[in-house]
PDB file of all heavy atoms in Angstrom:
ATOM      1  N   MET A   1      94.064  44.576 135.386  1.00  0.00           N
ATOM      2  CA  MET A   1      95.383  44.062 135.714  1.00  0.00           C
ATOM      3  C   MET A   1      96.007  43.431 134.477  1.00  0.00           C
ATOM      4  O   MET A   1      97.243  43.575 134.287  1.00  0.00           O
ATOM      5  CB  MET A   1      95.301  43.047 136.829  1.00  0.00           C
ATOM      6  CG  MET A   1      94.924  43.654 138.171  1.00  0.00           C
ATOM      7  SD  MET A   1      94.809  42.510 139.537  1.00  0.00           S
ATOM      8  CE  MET A   1      93.268  41.704 139.132  1.00  0.00           C
ATOM      9  N   GLU A   2      95.203  42.793 133.657  1.00  0.00           N
ATOM     10  CA  GLU A   2      95.735  42.190 132.424  1.00  0.00           C
ATOM     11  C   GLU A   2      96.231  43.249 131.472  1.00  0.00           C
ATOM     12  O   GLU A   2      97.021  42.969 130.597  1.00  0.00           O
ATOM     13  CB  GLU A   2      94.654  41.324 131.769  1.00  0.00           C
ATOM     14  CG  GLU A   2      94.298  40.116 132.565  1.00  0.00           C
ATOM     15  CD  GLU A   2      93.123  39.311 131.950  1.00  0.00           C
ATOM     16  OE1 GLU A   2      92.637  39.719 130.902  1.00  0.00           O
ATOM     17  OE2 GLU A   2      92.686  38.331 132.555  1.00  0.00           O
ATOM     18  N   GLN A   3      95.783  44.506 131.616  1.00  0.00           N
ATOM     19  CA  GLN A   3      96.206  45.571 130.732  1.00  0.00           C
ATOM     20  C   GLN A   3      97.276  46.447 131.342  1.00  0.00           C
ATOM     21  O   GLN A   3      97.576  47.496 130.838  1.00  0.00           O
ATOM     22  CB  GLN A   3      94.990  46.412 130.360  1.00  0.00           C
ATOM     23  CG  GLN A   3      93.946  45.650 129.583  1.00  0.00           C
ATOM     24  CD  GLN A   3      92.713  46.485 129.209  1.00  0.00           C
ATOM     25  OE1 GLN A   3      92.702  47.679 129.441  1.00  0.00           O
ATOM     26  NE2 GLN A   3      91.733  45.858 128.672  1.00  0.00           N
ATOM     27  N   GLY A   4      97.845  45.973 132.474  1.00  0.00           N
ATOM     28  CA  GLY A   4      99.020  46.671 133.044  1.00  0.00           C
ATOM     29  C   GLY A   4      98.731  47.543 134.261  1.00  0.00           C
ATOM     30  O   GLY A   4      99.608  48.340 134.613  1.00  0.00           O
ATOM     31  N   ALA A   5      97.544  47.462 134.862  1.00  0.00           N
ATOM     32  CA  ALA A   5      97.275  48.275 136.033  1.00  0.00           C
ATOM     33  C   ALA A   5      98.322  47.919 137.132  1.00  0.00           C
ATOM     34  O   ALA A   5      98.665  46.756 137.363  1.00  0.00           O
ATOM     35  CB  ALA A   5      95.883  47.965 136.567  1.00  0.00           C
ATOM     36  N   GLU A   6      98.797  48.975 137.832  1.00  0.00           N
ATOM     37  CA  GLU A   6      99.773  48.776 138.878  1.00  0.00           C
ATOM     38  C   GLU A   6      99.149  48.897 140.261  1.00  0.00           C
ATOM     39  O   GLU A   6      99.770  48.600 141.268  1.00  0.00           O
ATOM     40  CB  GLU A   6     100.912  49.777 138.701  1.00  0.00           C
ATOM     41  CG  GLU A   6     101.683  49.567 137.425  1.00  0.00           C
ATOM     42  CD  GLU A   6     102.784  50.549 137.226  1.00  0.00           C
ATOM     43  OE1 GLU A   6     103.140  51.249 138.209  1.00  0.00           O
ATOM     44  OE2 GLU A   6     103.339  50.633 136.112  1.00  0.00           O
ATOM     45  N   ALA A   7      97.888  49.362 140.355  1.00  0.00           N
ATOM     46  CA  ALA A   7      97.157  49.500 141.610  1.00  0.00           C
ATOM     47  C   ALA A   7      95.672  49.492 141.249  1.00  0.00           C
ATOM     48  O   ALA A   7      95.289  49.790 140.100  1.00  0.00           O
ATOM     49  CB  ALA A   7      97.519  50.746 142.346  1.00  0.00           C
ATOM     50  N   LEU A   8      94.860  49.221 142.253  1.00  0.00           N
ATOM     51  CA  LEU A   8      93.438  49.146 142.055  1.00  0.00           C
ATOM     52  C   LEU A   8      92.790  50.114 143.043  1.00  0.00           C
ATOM     53  O   LEU A   8      92.961  49.945 144.292  1.00  0.00           O
ATOM     54  CB  LEU A   8      92.928  47.736 142.265  1.00  0.00           C
ATOM     55  CG  LEU A   8      91.419  47.470 142.144  1.00  0.00           C
ATOM     56  CD1 LEU A   8      90.970  47.777 140.726  1.00  0.00           C
ATOM     57  CD2 LEU A   8      91.110  46.020 142.481  1.00  0.00           C
ATOM     58  N   LEU A   9      92.102  51.133 142.561  1.00  0.00           N
ATOM     59  CA  LEU A   9      91.422  52.090 143.399  1.00  0.00           C
ATOM     60  C   LEU A   9      89.945  51.697 143.505  1.00  0.00           C
ATOM     61  O   LEU A   9      89.239  51.681 142.491  1.00  0.00           O
ATOM     62  CB  LEU A   9      91.548  53.529 142.822  1.00  0.00           C
ATOM     63  CG  LEU A   9      90.731  54.611 143.528  1.00  0.00           C
ATOM     64  CD1 LEU A   9      91.175  54.765 144.979  1.00  0.00           C
ATOM     65  CD2 LEU A   9      90.867  55.947 142.776  1.00  0.00           C
ATOM     66  N   LEU A  10      89.541  51.388 144.715  1.00  0.00           N
ATOM     67  CA  LEU A  10      88.112  50.979 144.896  1.00  0.00           C
ATOM     68  C   LEU A  10      87.303  52.267 145.069  1.00  0.00           C
ATOM     69  O   LEU A  10      87.051  52.700 146.160  1.00  0.00           O
ATOM     70  CB  LEU A  10      88.020  50.077 146.120  1.00  0.00           C
ATOM     71  CG  LEU A  10      88.913  48.835 146.051  1.00  0.00           C
ATOM     72  CD1 LEU A  10      88.756  48.003 147.364  1.00  0.00           C
ATOM     73  CD2 LEU A  10      88.635  48.007 144.836  1.00  0.00           C
ATOM     74  N   GLY A  11      86.964  52.899 143.953  1.00  0.00           N
ATOM     75  CA  GLY A  11      86.470  54.270 143.904  1.00  0.00           C
ATOM     76  C   GLY A  11      85.140  54.529 144.587  1.00  0.00           C
ATOM     77  O   GLY A  11      84.850  55.663 144.831  1.00  0.00           O
ATOM     78  N   CYS A  12      84.380  53.553 144.896  1.00  0.00           N
ATOM     79  CA  CYS A  12      83.111  53.785 145.671  1.00  0.00           C
ATOM     80  C   CYS A  12      83.292  53.191 147.040  1.00  0.00           C
ATOM     81  O   CYS A  12      83.901  52.163 147.159  1.00  0.00           O
ATOM     82  CB  CYS A  12      81.924  53.120 144.933  1.00  0.00           C
ATOM     83  SG  CYS A  12      81.535  53.810 143.344  1.00  0.00           S
ATOM     84  N   THR A  13      82.703  53.767 148.026  1.00  0.00           N
ATOM     85  CA  THR A  13      82.913  53.308 149.368  1.00  0.00           C
ATOM     86  C   THR A  13      82.270  51.965 149.651  1.00  0.00           C
ATOM     87  O   THR A  13      82.616  51.312 150.602  1.00  0.00           O
ATOM     88  CB  THR A  13      82.354  54.349 150.393  1.00  0.00           C
ATOM     89  OG1 THR A  13      80.996  54.610 150.093  1.00  0.00           O
ATOM     90  CG2 THR A  13      83.190  55.617 150.330  1.00  0.00           C
ATOM     91  N   GLU A  14      81.372  51.530 148.790  1.00  0.00           N
ATOM     92  CA  GLU A  14      80.755  50.193 148.995  1.00  0.00           C
ATOM     93  C   GLU A  14      81.597  49.046 148.443  1.00  0.00           C
ATOM     94  O   GLU A  14      81.496  47.906 148.915  1.00  0.00           O
ATOM     95  CB  GLU A  14      79.358  50.133 148.298  1.00  0.00           C
ATOM     96  CG  GLU A  14      78.352  51.127 148.796  1.00  0.00           C
ATOM     97  CD  GLU A  14      78.505  52.507 148.126  1.00  0.00           C
ATOM     98  OE1 GLU A  14      79.245  52.648 147.131  1.00  0.00           O
ATOM     99  OE2 GLU A  14      77.926  53.452 148.655  1.00  0.00           O
ATOM    100  N   ILE A  15      82.443  49.301 147.488  1.00  0.00           N
ATOM    101  CA  ILE A  15      83.176  48.252 146.809  1.00  0.00           C
ATOM    102  C   ILE A  15      84.092  47.506 147.792  1.00  0.00           C
ATOM    103  O   ILE A  15      84.177  46.280 147.743  1.00  0.00           O
ATOM    104  CB  ILE A  15      83.975  48.786 145.608  1.00  0.00           C
ATOM    105  CG1 ILE A  15      82.962  49.235 144.538  1.00  0.00           C
ATOM    106  CG2 ILE A  15      84.921  47.776 145.051  1.00  0.00           C
ATOM    107  CD1 ILE A  15      83.582  49.901 143.332  1.00  0.00           C
ATOM    108  N   PRO A  16      84.809  48.189 148.706  1.00  0.00           N
ATOM    109  CA  PRO A  16      85.664  47.454 149.685  1.00  0.00           C
ATOM    110  C   PRO A  16      84.845  46.448 150.499  1.00  0.00           C
ATOM    111  O   PRO A  16      85.374  45.396 150.872  1.00  0.00           O
ATOM    112  CB  PRO A  16      86.284  48.518 150.524  1.00  0.00           C
ATOM    113  CG  PRO A  16      86.254  49.730 149.709  1.00  0.00           C
ATOM    114  CD  PRO A  16      85.017  49.655 148.875  1.00  0.00           C
ATOM    115  N   LEU A  17      83.653  46.790 150.825  1.00  0.00           N
ATOM    116  CA  LEU A  17      82.774  45.877 151.585  1.00  0.00           C
ATOM    117  C   LEU A  17      82.491  44.613 150.799  1.00  0.00           C
ATOM    118  O   LEU A  17      82.513  43.505 151.294  1.00  0.00           O
ATOM    119  CB  LEU A  17      81.500  46.579 152.004  1.00  0.00           C
ATOM    120  CG  LEU A  17      81.637  47.823 152.867  1.00  0.00           C
ATOM    121  CD1 LEU A  17      80.289  48.501 153.050  1.00  0.00           C
ATOM    122  CD2 LEU A  17      82.287  47.480 154.167  1.00  0.00           C
ATOM    123  N   ILE A  18      82.234  44.779 149.496  1.00  0.00           N
ATOM    124  CA  ILE A  18      81.882  43.654 148.674  1.00  0.00           C
ATOM    125  C   ILE A  18      83.123  42.761 148.401  1.00  0.00           C
ATOM    126  O   ILE A  18      83.036  41.536 148.408  1.00  0.00           O
ATOM    127  CB  ILE A  18      81.328  44.184 147.291  1.00  0.00           C
ATOM    128  CG1 ILE A  18      80.025  44.863 147.543  1.00  0.00           C
ATOM    129  CG2 ILE A  18      81.169  43.011 146.333  1.00  0.00           C
ATOM    130  CD1 ILE A  18      79.524  45.666 146.329  1.00  0.00           C
ATOM    131  N   LEU A  19      84.297  43.420 148.260  1.00  0.00           N
ATOM    132  CA  LEU A  19      85.514  42.679 147.943  1.00  0.00           C
ATOM    133  C   LEU A  19      86.362  42.290 149.128  1.00  0.00           C
ATOM    134  O   LEU A  19      87.507  41.855 148.964  1.00  0.00           O
ATOM    135  CB  LEU A  19      86.341  43.472 146.919  1.00  0.00           C
ATOM    136  CG  LEU A  19      85.709  43.753 145.576  1.00  0.00           C
ATOM    137  CD1 LEU A  19      86.627  44.610 144.707  1.00  0.00           C
ATOM    138  CD2 LEU A  19      85.389  42.440 144.859  1.00  0.00           C
ATOM    139  N   SER A  20      85.820  42.486 150.336  1.00  0.00           N
ATOM    140  CA  SER A  20      86.607  42.121 151.538  1.00  0.00           C
ATOM    141  C   SER A  20      86.953  40.636 151.490  1.00  0.00           C
ATOM    142  O   SER A  20      86.169  39.773 151.133  1.00  0.00           O
ATOM    143  CB  SER A  20      85.859  42.439 152.811  1.00  0.00           C
ATOM    144  OG  SER A  20      84.686  41.661 152.905  1.00  0.00           O
ATOM    145  N   GLY A  21      88.184  40.340 151.803  1.00  0.00           N
ATOM    146  CA  GLY A  21      88.663  38.985 151.766  1.00  0.00           C
ATOM    147  C   GLY A  21      89.184  38.515 150.429  1.00  0.00           C
ATOM    148  O   GLY A  21      89.772  37.443 150.343  1.00  0.00           O
ATOM    149  N   VAL A  22      89.082  39.343 149.393  1.00  0.00           N
ATOM    150  CA  VAL A  22      89.617  38.969 148.060  1.00  0.00           C
ATOM    151  C   VAL A  22      91.055  39.478 148.025  1.00  0.00           C
ATOM    152  O   VAL A  22      91.321  40.642 148.340  1.00  0.00           O
ATOM    153  CB  VAL A  22      88.782  39.614 146.922  1.00  0.00           C
ATOM    154  CG1 VAL A  22      89.420  39.314 145.582  1.00  0.00           C
ATOM    155  CG2 VAL A  22      87.347  39.132 146.990  1.00  0.00           C
ATOM    156  N   ASP A  23      91.962  38.650 147.612  1.00  0.00           N
ATOM    157  CA  ASP A  23      93.392  39.045 147.450  1.00  0.00           C
ATOM    158  C   ASP A  23      93.653  39.381 146.025  1.00  0.00           C
ATOM    159  O   ASP A  23      93.227  38.700 145.091  1.00  0.00           O
ATOM    160  CB  ASP A  23      94.290  37.896 147.889  1.00  0.00           C
ATOM    161  CG  ASP A  23      94.255  37.649 149.379  1.00  0.00           C
ATOM    162  OD1 ASP A  23      94.115  38.604 150.118  1.00  0.00           O
ATOM    163  OD2 ASP A  23      94.333  36.450 149.783  1.00  0.00           O
ATOM    164  N   PHE A  24      94.362  40.519 145.863  1.00  0.00           N
ATOM    165  CA  PHE A  24      94.732  40.946 144.526  1.00  0.00           C
ATOM    166  C   PHE A  24      96.264  40.993 144.438  1.00  0.00           C
ATOM    167  O   PHE A  24      96.935  41.287 145.416  1.00  0.00           O
ATOM    168  CB  PHE A  24      94.202  42.350 144.247  1.00  0.00           C
ATOM    169  CG  PHE A  24      92.706  42.427 144.090  1.00  0.00           C
ATOM    170  CD1 PHE A  24      91.917  42.724 145.162  1.00  0.00           C
ATOM    171  CD2 PHE A  24      92.098  42.116 142.895  1.00  0.00           C
ATOM    172  CE1 PHE A  24      90.516  42.745 145.037  1.00  0.00           C
ATOM    173  CE2 PHE A  24      90.771  42.163 142.718  1.00  0.00           C
ATOM    174  CZ  PHE A  24      89.944  42.473 143.815  1.00  0.00           C
ATOM    175  N   PRO A  25      96.861  40.696 143.270  1.00  0.00           N
ATOM    176  CA  PRO A  25      98.305  40.697 143.158  1.00  0.00           C
ATOM    177  C   PRO A  25      98.911  42.080 143.013  1.00  0.00           C
ATOM    178  O   PRO A  25     100.129  42.225 142.873  1.00  0.00           O
ATOM    179  CB  PRO A  25      98.534  39.886 141.882  1.00  0.00           C
ATOM    180  CG  PRO A  25      97.315  40.109 141.060  1.00  0.00           C
ATOM    181  CD  PRO A  25      96.168  40.250 142.046  1.00  0.00           C
ATOM    182  N   ILE A  26      98.067  43.133 143.079  1.00  0.00           N
ATOM    183  CA  ILE A  26      98.567  44.548 143.030  1.00  0.00           C
ATOM    184  C   ILE A  26      98.018  45.265 144.222  1.00  0.00           C
ATOM    185  O   ILE A  26      97.054  44.825 144.840  1.00  0.00           O
ATOM    186  CB  ILE A  26      98.146  45.211 141.699  1.00  0.00           C
ATOM    187  CG1 ILE A  26      96.619  45.156 141.558  1.00  0.00           C
ATOM    188  CG2 ILE A  26      98.803  44.555 140.515  1.00  0.00           C
ATOM    189  CD1 ILE A  26      96.127  45.955 140.300  1.00  0.00           C
ATOM    190  N   PRO A  27      98.596  46.431 144.564  1.00  0.00           N
ATOM    191  CA  PRO A  27      98.086  47.179 145.696  1.00  0.00           C
ATOM    192  C   PRO A  27      96.615  47.621 145.484  1.00  0.00           C
ATOM    193  O   PRO A  27      96.229  47.950 144.371  1.00  0.00           O
ATOM    194  CB  PRO A  27      99.014  48.417 145.753  1.00  0.00           C
ATOM    195  CG  PRO A  27     100.231  48.005 145.025  1.00  0.00           C
ATOM    196  CD  PRO A  27      99.809  47.023 143.981  1.00  0.00           C
ATOM    197  N   VAL A  28      95.864  47.635 146.566  1.00  0.00           N
ATOM    198  CA  VAL A  28      94.468  48.015 146.540  1.00  0.00           C
ATOM    199  C   VAL A  28      94.319  49.259 147.433  1.00  0.00           C
ATOM    200  O   VAL A  28      94.731  49.212 148.600  1.00  0.00           O
ATOM    201  CB  VAL A  28      93.546  46.880 147.003  1.00  0.00           C
ATOM    202  CG1 VAL A  28      92.104  47.346 147.073  1.00  0.00           C
ATOM    203  CG2 VAL A  28      93.672  45.656 146.092  1.00  0.00           C
ATOM    204  N   ILE A  29      93.713  50.292 146.912  1.00  0.00           N
ATOM    205  CA  ILE A  29      93.506  51.532 147.679  1.00  0.00           C
ATOM    206  C   ILE A  29      92.032  51.592 148.084  1.00  0.00           C
ATOM    207  O   ILE A  29      91.141  51.640 147.221  1.00  0.00           O
ATOM    208  CB  ILE A  29      93.885  52.746 146.831  1.00  0.00           C
ATOM    209  CG1 ILE A  29      95.363  52.640 146.426  1.00  0.00           C
ATOM    210  CG2 ILE A  29      93.663  54.039 147.606  1.00  0.00           C
ATOM    211  CD1 ILE A  29      95.794  53.610 145.305  1.00  0.00           C
ATOM    212  N   ASP A  30      91.797  51.571 149.380  1.00  0.00           N
ATOM    213  CA  ASP A  30      90.449  51.609 149.934  1.00  0.00           C
ATOM    214  C   ASP A  30      90.108  53.036 150.345  1.00  0.00           C
ATOM    215  O   ASP A  30      90.751  53.610 151.218  1.00  0.00           O
ATOM    216  CB  ASP A  30      90.385  50.689 151.168  1.00  0.00           C
ATOM    217  CG  ASP A  30      89.059  50.678 151.875  1.00  0.00           C
ATOM    218  OD1 ASP A  30      88.162  51.517 151.540  1.00  0.00           O
ATOM    219  OD2 ASP A  30      88.897  49.872 152.793  1.00  0.00           O
ATOM    220  N   PRO A  31      89.112  53.698 149.718  1.00  0.00           N
ATOM    221  CA  PRO A  31      88.810  55.077 150.035  1.00  0.00           C
ATOM    222  C   PRO A  31      88.316  55.273 151.468  1.00  0.00           C
ATOM    223  O   PRO A  31      88.552  56.313 152.078  1.00  0.00           O
ATOM    224  CB  PRO A  31      87.708  55.475 149.011  1.00  0.00           C
ATOM    225  CG  PRO A  31      87.069  54.187 148.605  1.00  0.00           C
ATOM    226  CD  PRO A  31      88.203  53.189 148.675  1.00  0.00           C
ATOM    227  N   ASN A  32      87.698  54.227 152.029  1.00  0.00           N
ATOM    228  CA  ASN A  32      87.253  54.320 153.441  1.00  0.00           C
ATOM    229  C   ASN A  32      88.438  54.528 154.355  1.00  0.00           C
ATOM    230  O   ASN A  32      88.446  55.368 155.262  1.00  0.00           O
ATOM    231  CB  ASN A  32      86.495  53.077 153.864  1.00  0.00           C
ATOM    232  CG  ASN A  32      85.213  52.930 153.061  1.00  0.00           C
ATOM    233  OD1 ASN A  32      84.475  53.900 152.777  1.00  0.00           O
ATOM    234  ND2 ASN A  32      84.914  51.697 152.638  1.00  0.00           N
ATOM    235  N   ALA A  33      89.500  53.718 154.134  1.00  0.00           N
ATOM    236  CA  ALA A  33      90.700  53.812 154.975  1.00  0.00           C
ATOM    237  C   ALA A  33      91.368  55.185 154.767  1.00  0.00           C
ATOM    238  O   ALA A  33      91.860  55.811 155.724  1.00  0.00           O
ATOM    239  CB  ALA A  33      91.647  52.676 154.685  1.00  0.00           C
ATOM    240  N   ALA A  34      91.448  55.639 153.496  1.00  0.00           N
ATOM    241  CA  ALA A  34      92.077  56.924 153.211  1.00  0.00           C
ATOM    242  C   ALA A  34      91.306  58.064 153.876  1.00  0.00           C
ATOM    243  O   ALA A  34      91.928  58.960 154.431  1.00  0.00           O
ATOM    244  CB  ALA A  34      92.137  57.136 151.693  1.00  0.00           C
ATOM    245  N   ILE A  35      89.998  58.031 153.830  1.00  0.00           N
ATOM    246  CA  ILE A  35      89.192  59.086 154.488  1.00  0.00           C
ATOM    247  C   ILE A  35      89.382  59.029 156.007  1.00  0.00           C
ATOM    248  O   ILE A  35      89.526  60.070 156.634  1.00  0.00           O
ATOM    249  CB  ILE A  35      87.711  58.920 154.109  1.00  0.00           C
ATOM    250  CG1 ILE A  35      87.488  59.235 152.636  1.00  0.00           C
ATOM    251  CG2 ILE A  35      86.810  59.782 154.991  1.00  0.00           C
ATOM    252  CD1 ILE A  35      86.143  58.821 152.081  1.00  0.00           C
ATOM    253  N   ALA A  36      89.431  57.853 156.561  1.00  0.00           N
ATOM    254  CA  ALA A  36      89.599  57.716 158.008  1.00  0.00           C
ATOM    255  C   ALA A  36      90.978  58.269 158.435  1.00  0.00           C
ATOM    256  O   ALA A  36      91.080  59.037 159.414  1.00  0.00           O
ATOM    257  CB  ALA A  36      89.497  56.254 158.423  1.00  0.00           C
ATOM    258  N   ARG A  37      92.009  57.936 157.693  1.00  0.00           N
ATOM    259  CA  ARG A  37      93.355  58.452 158.028  1.00  0.00           C
ATOM    260  C   ARG A  37      93.384  59.976 157.916  1.00  0.00           C
ATOM    261  O   ARG A  37      93.943  60.680 158.771  1.00  0.00           O
ATOM    262  CB  ARG A  37      94.409  57.866 157.076  1.00  0.00           C
ATOM    263  CG  ARG A  37      94.818  56.434 157.400  1.00  0.00           C
ATOM    264  CD  ARG A  37      96.062  56.031 156.627  1.00  0.00           C
ATOM    265  NE  ARG A  37      95.961  56.138 155.198  1.00  0.00           N
ATOM    266  CZ  ARG A  37      95.421  55.207 154.409  1.00  0.00           C
ATOM    267  NH1 ARG A  37      95.037  54.093 154.884  1.00  0.00           N
ATOM    268  NH2 ARG A  37      95.343  55.413 153.104  1.00  0.00           N
ATOM    269  N   ALA A  38      92.787  60.550 156.886  1.00  0.00           N
ATOM    270  CA  ALA A  38      92.762  61.979 156.711  1.00  0.00           C
ATOM    271  C   ALA A  38      91.948  62.658 157.820  1.00  0.00           C
ATOM    272  O   ALA A  38      92.339  63.702 158.320  1.00  0.00           O
ATOM    273  CB  ALA A  38      92.141  62.349 155.354  1.00  0.00           C
ATOM    274  N   ALA A  39      90.838  62.062 158.239  1.00  0.00           N
ATOM    275  CA  ALA A  39      90.031  62.666 159.276  1.00  0.00           C
ATOM    276  C   ALA A  39      90.768  62.679 160.606  1.00  0.00           C
ATOM    277  O   ALA A  39      90.736  63.670 161.369  1.00  0.00           O
ATOM    278  CB  ALA A  39      88.715  61.871 159.464  1.00  0.00           C
ATOM    279  N   VAL A  40      91.445  61.587 160.948  1.00  0.00           N
ATOM    280  CA  VAL A  40      92.235  61.519 162.186  1.00  0.00           C
ATOM    281  C   VAL A  40      93.381  62.541 162.134  1.00  0.00           C
ATOM    282  O   VAL A  40      93.593  63.257 163.125  1.00  0.00           O
ATOM    283  CB  VAL A  40      92.759  60.085 162.444  1.00  0.00           C
ATOM    284  CG1 VAL A  40      93.775  60.055 163.583  1.00  0.00           C
ATOM    285  CG2 VAL A  40      91.572  59.171 162.745  1.00  0.00           C
ATOM    286  N   ALA A  41      94.037  62.611 161.056  1.00  0.00           N
ATOM    287  CA  ALA A  41      95.174  63.568 160.896  1.00  0.00           C
ATOM    288  C   ALA A  41      94.657  64.978 161.049  1.00  0.00           C
ATOM    289  O   ALA A  41      95.251  65.819 161.766  1.00  0.00           O
ATOM    290  CB  ALA A  41      95.880  63.373 159.557  1.00  0.00           C
ATOM    291  N   TYR A  42      93.555  65.290 160.447  1.00  0.00           N
ATOM    292  CA  TYR A  42      92.943  66.610 160.549  1.00  0.00           C
ATOM    293  C   TYR A  42      92.564  66.939 161.984  1.00  0.00           C
ATOM    294  O   TYR A  42      92.851  68.016 162.504  1.00  0.00           O
ATOM    295  CB  TYR A  42      91.711  66.699 159.638  1.00  0.00           C
ATOM    296  CG  TYR A  42      91.046  68.054 159.737  1.00  0.00           C
ATOM    297  CD1 TYR A  42      91.531  69.142 158.975  1.00  0.00           C
ATOM    298  CD2 TYR A  42      89.894  68.237 160.512  1.00  0.00           C
ATOM    299  CE1 TYR A  42      90.900  70.397 159.025  1.00  0.00           C
ATOM    300  CE2 TYR A  42      89.262  69.498 160.548  1.00  0.00           C
ATOM    301  CZ  TYR A  42      89.741  70.517 159.841  1.00  0.00           C
ATOM    302  OH  TYR A  42      89.160  71.784 159.896  1.00  0.00           O
ATOM    303  N   ALA A  43      91.962  65.957 162.653  1.00  0.00           N
ATOM    304  CA  ALA A  43      91.536  66.184 164.065  1.00  0.00           C
ATOM    305  C   ALA A  43      92.756  66.420 164.945  1.00  0.00           C
ATOM    306  O   ALA A  43      92.654  67.172 165.935  1.00  0.00           O
ATOM    307  CB  ALA A  43      90.749  65.004 164.540  1.00  0.00           C
ATOM    308  N   LYS A  44      93.861  65.773 164.610  1.00  0.00           N
ATOM    309  CA  LYS A  44      95.094  65.948 165.426  1.00  0.00           C
ATOM    310  C   LYS A  44      95.891  67.140 164.993  1.00  0.00           C
ATOM    311  O   LYS A  44      96.873  67.505 165.618  1.00  0.00           O
ATOM    312  CB  LYS A  44      95.969  64.699 165.301  1.00  0.00           C
ATOM    313  CG  LYS A  44      95.383  63.481 166.013  1.00  0.00           C
ATOM    314  CD  LYS A  44      96.346  62.312 165.905  1.00  0.00           C
ATOM    315  CE  LYS A  44      95.867  61.141 166.697  1.00  0.00           C
ATOM    316  NZ  LYS A  44      96.885  60.012 166.662  1.00  0.00           N
ATOM    317  N   GLY A  45      95.476  67.801 163.889  1.00  0.00           N
ATOM    318  CA  GLY A  45      96.178  68.967 163.418  1.00  0.00           C
ATOM    319  C   GLY A  45      97.511  68.712 162.764  1.00  0.00           C
ATOM    320  O   GLY A  45      98.398  69.535 162.713  1.00  0.00           O
ATOM    321  N   ILE A  46      97.642  67.462 162.181  1.00  0.00           N
ATOM    322  CA  ILE A  46      98.848  67.136 161.522  1.00  0.00           C
ATOM    323  C   ILE A  46      98.608  66.964 160.023  1.00  0.00           C
ATOM    324  O   ILE A  46      97.504  66.536 159.618  1.00  0.00           O
ATOM    325  CB  ILE A  46      99.496  65.836 162.088  1.00  0.00           C
ATOM    326  CG1 ILE A  46      98.491  64.677 162.079  1.00  0.00           C
ATOM    327  CG2 ILE A  46      99.950  66.052 163.492  1.00  0.00           C
ATOM    328  CD1 ILE A  46      99.057  63.336 162.542  1.00  0.00           C
ATOM    329  N   PRO A  47      99.585  67.253 159.191  1.00  0.00           N
ATOM    330  CA  PRO A  47      99.434  67.093 157.733  1.00  0.00           C
ATOM    331  C   PRO A  47      99.217  65.625 157.382  1.00  0.00           C
ATOM    332  O   PRO A  47      99.712  64.710 158.068  1.00  0.00           O
ATOM    333  CB  PRO A  47     100.757  67.577 157.153  1.00  0.00           C
ATOM    334  CG  PRO A  47     101.432  68.316 158.238  1.00  0.00           C
ATOM    335  CD  PRO A  47     100.897  67.797 159.540  1.00  0.00           C
ATOM    336  N   CYS A  48      98.444  65.408 156.387  1.00  0.00           N
ATOM    337  CA  CYS A  48      98.173  64.035 155.959  1.00  0.00           C
ATOM    338  C   CYS A  48      98.355  63.926 154.431  1.00  0.00           C
ATOM    339  O   CYS A  48      97.794  64.714 153.664  1.00  0.00           O
ATOM    340  CB  CYS A  48      96.720  63.635 156.282  1.00  0.00           C
ATOM    341  SG  CYS A  48      96.293  61.992 155.744  1.00  0.00           S
ATOM    342  N   SER A  49      99.111  62.964 154.011  1.00  0.00           N
ATOM    343  CA  SER A  49      99.235  62.665 152.619  1.00  0.00           C
ATOM    344  C   SER A  49      98.634  61.277 152.418  1.00  0.00           C
ATOM    345  O   SER A  49      99.189  60.248 152.786  1.00  0.00           O
ATOM    346  CB  SER A  49     100.686  62.658 152.134  1.00  0.00           C
ATOM    347  OG  SER A  49     101.446  61.692 152.866  1.00  0.00           O
ATOM    348  N   VAL A  50      97.402  61.216 151.910  1.00  0.00           N
ATOM    349  CA  VAL A  50      96.666  59.991 151.819  1.00  0.00           C
ATOM    350  C   VAL A  50      97.105  59.207 150.627  1.00  0.00           C
ATOM    351  O   VAL A  50      97.484  59.597 149.629  1.00  0.00           O
ATOM    352  CB  VAL A  50      95.123  60.304 151.721  1.00  0.00           C
ATOM    353  CG1 VAL A  50      94.346  59.040 151.588  1.00  0.00           C
ATOM    354  CG2 VAL A  50      94.702  61.113 152.897  1.00  0.00           C
TER     355      VAL A  50
END
């Protein structure tokens, strides 16, 4: 963030569990939530942009 990051991608599925409850001043992308949204959209047969 000090070097100008505009978002934080928690690239491993375990990281969101470790950092739960931590607030960041930039958007945080949780791969678990993205995978869940995509799976539900797929199951419903609707397009998903994660």
